[in-house]
C-alpha positions in Angstrom: 0.0 0.0 0.0 1.2 3.5 -0.8 2.5 5.8 1.9 0.2 8.6 2.9 1.1 12.1 4.0 -1.3 14.1 6.2 -1.1 17.8 6.9 -2.5 17.6 10.4 -3.6 20.1 13.1 -4.1 18.1 16.3 -6.5 20.8 17.6 -8.9 20.2 14.7 -11.6 17.5 15.2 -11.8 16.8 11.5 -8.0 16.4 11.3 -8.1 14.0 14.3 -10.9 12.0 12.6 -8.8 11.8 9.4 -5.9 10.4 11.4 -8.2 7.7 12.8 -9.5 6.8 9.4 -6.0 6.5 8.0 -4.9 4.4 11.0 -7.9 2.1 10.6 -7.1 1.7 6.9 -3.7 0.2 7.7 -1.9 2.8 5.7 1.4 4.1 6.9 1.2 7.9 7.4 3.8 10.6 7.4 2.2 13.2 9.7 3.1 16.9 9.0 2.0 19.2 11.8 1.8 22.0 9.4 1.3 24.7 12.0 4.7 23.8 13.5 6.4 22.7 10.3 5.0 25.3 7.8 5.0 24.4 4.1 6.9 26.8 1.9 5.4 28.4 -1.2 6.7 25.7 -3.5 5.2 23.0 -1.4 1.8 24.8 -1.3 1.9 25.2 -5.1 2.6 21.5 -5.5 -0.3 20.5 -3.2 -2.6 23.0 -5.0 -1.7 21.2 -8.3 -2.5 17.8 -6.7 -5.8 19.1 -5.3 -6.7 20.9 -8.6 -7.7 23.9 -6.6 -7.0 27.7 -6.7 -5.2 29.2 -3.7 -8.4 30.8 -2.4 -10.1 27.4 -2.4 -7.4 26.0 -0.1 -7.8 28.9 2.4 -9.9 29.0 5.5 -11.8 32.1 4.5 -13.8 32.2 7.8 -10.6 32.6 9.9 -10.3 35.9 11.7 -6.8 36.2 10.3 -8.2 36.0 6.7 -10.3 39.0 7.5 -7.6 40.9 9.4 -5.2 40.5 6.4 -8.0 41.7 4.1 -7.4 38.7 1.8 -10.9 38.7 0.4 -9.8 41.7 -1.7 -6.5 40.1 -2.8 -6.5 39.1 -6.4 -3.0 37.7 -6.8 -2.6 34.0 -6.4 1.1 34.6 -5.6 0.1 36.8 -2.6 -2.5 34.2 -1.4 0.1 31.5 -1.5 2.6 33.7 0.3 0.0 34.4 3.0 -0.5 30.7 3.5 3.2 30.1 3.8 3.6 32.9 6.3 0.4 32.0 8.2 -0.3 28.3 7.8 -3.4 28.7 10.0 -5.0 29.9 6.8 -4.6 26.5 5.1 -7.7 24.2 5.1 -7.3 20.9 6.8 -6.8 18.1 6.9 -4.9 17.5 3.6 -4.3 13.8 2.7 -1.7 13.2 0.0 -1.2 9.8 -1.8 1.3 9.7 -4.6 0.6 12.6 -6.9 -2.9 13.2 -5.8 -4.5 14.8 -2.7 -7.8 15.7 -1.1 -9.0 17.9 1.7 -10.5 15.5 4.1 -13.9 17.3 4.5 -16.2 15.7 4.8 -14.3 12.9 6.4 -16.3 10.3 4.4 -14.2 11.1 1.4 -11.0 9.9 3.1 -11.6 6.1 3.0 -12.7 6.3 -0.6 -9.6 8.2 -1.5 -7.3 5.8 0.3 -8.9 2.8 -1.5 -8.7 4.4 -4.9 
């Protein structure tokens, strides 16, 4: 079975549920606590490509920080990616990566299907 990488926030209930689902599946997981080990801009770009999402679609737009930084008005993808690298709290979670594909594990029901695909 392929190795899985999870961008995990232990304080997030959905992220903890994702960890349980991966463990129950028997997959070996490399856990990245992305708030402590922040991904750089290149890693974020790589994950965006795997997710087939725009930078804004990867962002937690309801976070106070998103509003404080006035990111709703920001039009530059480069600036949004830079904000996520600088403030990883803005990144949606959990992200599960398998090979050259990835998903955001919300709703968590998507995770088992992804792991078995």
